C-alpha positions in Angstrom: 133.8 33.9 -111.7 131.4 37.4 -110.4 131.4 35.0 -107.3 134.4 33.9 -107.0 135.6 37.9 -107.8 133.7 39.0 -104.4 134.3 35.9 -102.4 138.0 36.8 -102.5 138.7 40.8 -102.4 136.2 41.3 -100.5 136.8 38.2 -97.6 133.2 36.7 -98.5 131.5 33.7 -98.9 128.8 34.6 -99.1 127.1 36.2 -101.7 123.9 36.0 -104.2 123.1 37.4 -107.2 119.5 37.8 -109.3 118.4 38.6 -111.8 115.4 41.1 -112.2 112.0 41.0 -113.7 109.9 44.2 -114.1 107.4 43.9 -115.5 105.5 40.5 -112.7 107.7 42.2 -110.0 110.2 39.1 -108.9 114.1 38.3 -108.9 115.3 34.8 -110.0 118.9 33.5 -108.0 121.0 33.1 -110.7 124.6 31.9 -108.7 125.3 32.1 -105.4 128.5 31.4 -102.9 129.1 27.3 -102.3 128.2 28.5 -98.5 125.8 30.0 -98.7 123.3 28.3 -101.6 120.0 25.9 -99.7 119.9 30.2 -97.3 119.4 32.6 -100.5 116.3 31.4 -102.5 115.4 30.8 -105.8 113.2 33.7 -106.1 112.3 36.7 -104.4 108.9 39.3 -104.7 110.8 42.9 -104.7 108.7 44.4 -102.9 109.4 42.3 -99.7 112.4 44.1 -100.1 110.6 47.3 -99.9 113.5 49.3 -97.1 116.1 48.2 -99.4 114.5 49.5 -102.8 114.8 53.4 -102.6 118.2 53.5 -101.5 119.4 50.2 -105.1 117.0 53.2 -107.5 119.0 55.8 -106.8 122.0 53.6 -107.3 123.4 53.4 -103.8 124.5 50.2 -101.9 122.2 48.8 -99.3 122.8 48.0 -95.5 121.2 46.0 -93.1 122.0 48.6 -90.6 119.0 47.6 -88.3 118.8 43.6 -88.9 116.3 43.4 -90.6 114.5 40.0 -91.1 114.6 37.9 -94.1 117.5 40.9 -95.9 120.8 40.2 -96.8 123.0 42.5 -94.7 124.5 44.0 -97.8 122.3 44.8 -101.6 123.7 46.1 -104.4 122.2 46.8 -108.0 123.2 46.4 -111.8 121.6 49.0 -113.5 121.2 49.3 -117.7 120.3 52.5 -119.4 119.3 53.6 -116.1 117.3 50.2 -115.1 118.3 48.2 -111.9 118.3 44.7 -113.7 120.0 43.0 -111.1 121.1 42.5 -107.0 124.3 41.3 -105.6 123.2 40.5 -102.1 126.0 39.6 -99.4 124.0 36.8 -97.1 125.9 37.7 -94.1 129.1 40.1 -93.1 131.0 40.3 -90.0 131.2 43.0 -87.7 134.2 43.9 -89.0 132.6 44.5 -93.1 129.9 46.0 -91.2 131.9 49.7 -91.7 131.7 52.7 -94.1 135.2 50.9 -95.2 133.9 48.0 -96.1 130.5 49.3 -97.7 132.7 52.0 -100.0 134.4 48.7 -101.4 131.6 47.0 -101.5 130.0 49.6 -103.6 132.9 49.9 -105.8 133.6 46.2 -106.4 129.3 46.2 -107.6 130.4 49.1 -110.3 133.8 47.6 -111.1 131.8 43.8 -112.1 128.7 46.0 -113.1 129.9 45.5 -116.8 131.2 42.4 -117.1 127.5 41.1 -115.0 125.9 42.9 -118.2 127.5 42.0 -121.2 126.6 38.8 -120.3 123.6 39.3 -119.7 123.7 40.5 -123.5 125.3 37.6 -124.3 122.4 35.4 -125.0 121.2 34.8 -128.8 117.3 34.7 -129.1 115.7 33.2 -130.9 113.6 36.6 -132.9 110.4 38.3 -131.4 111.0 34.9 -128.7 112.3 34.4 -125.2 114.1 31.2 -126.1 117.4 30.7 -127.0 119.2 29.5 -130.0 119.9 26.1 -129.4 123.9 26.6 -129.4 123.3 29.9 -127.4 121.0 27.1 -125.1 123.1 24.2 -124.9 126.6 26.7 -123.8 123.7 27.8 -120.6 123.0 24.5 -120.0 126.9 23.3 -119.4 127.3 26.6 -118.1 124.1 26.4 -115.3 126.2 22.9 -114.8 128.7 23.2 -114.7 128.4 25.8 -111.3 125.3 22.8 -110.3 128.2 20.5 -110.1 129.9 23.0 -107.6 127.2 24.4 -105.9 126.4 27.2 -107.5 123.6 27.0 -109.0 121.1 24.7 -109.5 118.2 25.1 -112.0 115.5 22.6 -113.8 115.4 21.1 -117.1 111.6 21.8 -119.5 110.9 19.9 -122.7 108.6 21.3 -124.1 106.7 20.1 -127.0 105.0 22.7 -129.2 104.0 20.6 -132.4 100.0 22.1 -132.3 102.0 25.8 -132.3 103.8 28.0 -133.3 107.0 29.6 -131.1 106.0 32.5 -130.5 103.2 31.0 -129.3 104.6 27.7 -126.7 107.1 30.7 -127.0 103.6 33.5 -124.9 102.5 30.0 -123.3 105.9 29.1 -121.6 106.4 32.5 -120.7 102.5 33.0 -118.7 103.7 29.5 -116.7 107.6 29.5 -116.0 108.7 32.8 -114.2 112.9 32.9 -116.9 
């Protein structure tokens, strides 16, 4: 829904949302506008976006005024407890959208959707001491991912993990070392 609201209000169909893992320095694509689904990489290395990260860390919107390759035209951060946890990106912008008015509108709108995005991140319910969702929340998440894939807003891979020789916590530690969130 966030993508649709952003697209409608800002009249742009090139959004991407990344969740960030500061521990490993990567961002994971959660969803993107259908028009640019294949243009956003599934994961990004935050160190490769150093030109934007300082601005984002300071709570500002970053605009690609130098037209740097591999950078989106705009990036805004979503913060939780002062820490950057998500990025909202606009891949392409028209000449009219490269204005101070548009930048301020994007900043305001990003701030408005921040609360709902954080609520969505918090909504996930994990098995205590792990990063594994409880069954009912996993099923909800899988349905959302499937619906998003059907609408060409996201993609996912479903893995089956068998861990009969170890505890759930041990399986979680192994899985976390092999697969990014």
